[in-house]
C-alpha positions in Angstrom: 7.0 2.3 -200.4 8.1 5.9 -200.2 7.7 8.3 -197.3 5.4 11.3 -197.6 8.4 13.5 -197.0 9.9 12.4 -200.3 6.6 12.5 -202.2 5.9 16.0 -200.8 9.3 17.3 -202.0 8.7 15.9 -205.5 5.2 17.3 -205.6 6.5 20.8 -204.7 9.4 20.6 -207.1 7.3 19.3 -210.0 4.4 21.7 -209.6 4.1 24.4 -212.2 2.3 26.6 -209.7 3.2 27.6 -206.2 2.2 25.1 -203.5 1.0 26.1 -200.1 0.6 23.6 -197.3 -3.1 23.5 -197.9 -2.6 22.8 -201.5 0.1 20.2 -200.8 -2.3 18.3 -198.5 -4.9 18.0 -201.2 -2.4 17.0 -203.9 -1.0 14.3 -201.5 -4.6 13.0 -201.1 -4.9 12.7 -204.9 -1.5 11.1 -205.4 -2.5 8.5 -202.8 -6.0 8.0 -204.1 -5.0 7.5 -207.7 -2.1 5.3 -206.8 -4.4 3.0 -205.0 -7.0 3.0 -207.8 -4.5 2.7 -210.7 -1.6 0.8 -209.3 -3.2 -1.0 -206.3 -0.5 0.3 -203.9 0.1 3.1 -201.5 2.2 6.0 -202.7 3.3 6.7 -199.2 2.7 4.9 -195.9 1.6 7.8 -193.6 -2.1 8.2 -192.9 -4.5 10.8 -194.2 -7.0 12.3 -191.8 -10.3 14.2 -192.4 -9.5 17.6 -191.1 -11.9 20.7 -191.4 -10.2 22.0 -194.5 -10.1 18.6 -196.2 -7.8 15.6 -196.3 -4.5 16.1 -194.5 -1.3 14.0 -194.0 -0.3 15.2 -190.5 3.3 14.2 -191.0 3.6 16.5 -194.1 1.4 19.2 -192.6 3.8 19.6 -189.6 6.9 19.4 -191.8 5.7 22.5 -193.7 3.6 24.2 -191.0 6.0 27.2 -190.8 5.0 28.3 -194.3 1.4 28.9 -193.2 -0.5 30.0 -196.3 2.6 31.0 -198.3 4.3 28.9 -201.1 6.6 26.2 -199.8 10.2 26.5 -200.9 12.3 23.3 -201.1 15.7 22.8 -202.5 15.9 21.6 -206.1 18.0 18.6 -205.0 17.0 15.2 -206.4 14.7 13.1 -204.4 16.4 9.8 -204.0 13.8 7.4 -202.8 11.2 7.7 -205.6 11.1 5.4 -208.6 10.6 6.6 -212.2 7.1 5.1 -212.2 6.2 6.9 -208.9 7.6 10.2 -210.3 5.6 9.7 -213.5 2.5 9.1 -211.4 3.0 12.4 -209.5 3.5 14.2 -212.8 0.2 12.8 -214.0 -1.7 13.8 -210.9 -0.2 17.3 -211.1 -1.3 17.6 -214.7 -4.9 17.1 -213.6 -5.0 18.7 -210.1 -2.0 21.1 -210.1 -3.9 23.8 -212.0 -6.4 24.3 -209.2 -5.9 26.6 -206.3 -5.7 25.3 -202.7 -9.3 26.6 -202.1 -10.6 24.9 -205.2 -9.0 21.6 -204.2 -10.5 22.0 -200.7 -13.9 22.4 -202.2 -13.5 19.5 -204.6 -12.3 17.1 -201.8 -15.2 18.2 -199.6 -17.6 16.8 -202.3 -15.9 13.4 -202.4 -17.0 10.3 -200.4 -13.7 9.5 -198.6 -13.6 12.9 -196.8 -17.4 13.2 -196.4 -17.7 9.7 -195.0 -14.8 10.1 -192.6 -16.4 13.3 -191.2 -20.0 11.9 -191.1 -21.8 13.2 -188.0 -19.3 15.9 -187.3 -20.1 19.6 -187.2 -18.5 21.5 -190.1 -15.8 23.1 -187.9 -15.2 20.1 -185.6 -11.7 19.1 -185.1 -11.2 15.5 -186.3 -8.3 13.0 -186.5 -10.5 10.4 -188.2 -8.4 8.5 -190.8 -9.5 8.4 -194.4 -8.8 4.8 -195.1 -6.9 3.5 -198.1 -9.9 1.2 -198.7 -12.2 4.2 -198.9 -9.9 6.0 -201.3 -9.3 3.0 -203.5 -13.1 2.4 -203.8 -13.8 6.0 -204.6 -11.0 6.6 -207.1 -11.5 3.2 -208.8 -15.1 4.2 -209.3 -14.0 7.4 -210.9 -11.6 5.6 -213.2 -14.4 3.3 -214.2 
């Protein structure tokens, strides 16, 4: 299994559009969710939490926090720890979700069961570190896949 640091770098490098930290967090959520549904495995081992602005991988968020709302700039060096199949999976996710803005992805994720269920009972602006479980993501994305 790959770390979110490597997956993040590849998402940023492969994206046809600029990627802010907010957008990265949502793309990582979709990479993870679809990996669980389609391949029955985690794309990365770090947890995803249900924050106010949608799903967030804290480890990746803090890695790129200094960029704030600006596009993240990473070197074009090859990411060593990702297989061809994992790279193809990221490409497929970006083909579907990469065209959306960070705000659009935030809205989309807010309408989905994994984030909504993890935040059940919380005020809209309440700080939360509740984990969106892999099981919840797999169930939701498997249902979408049909």
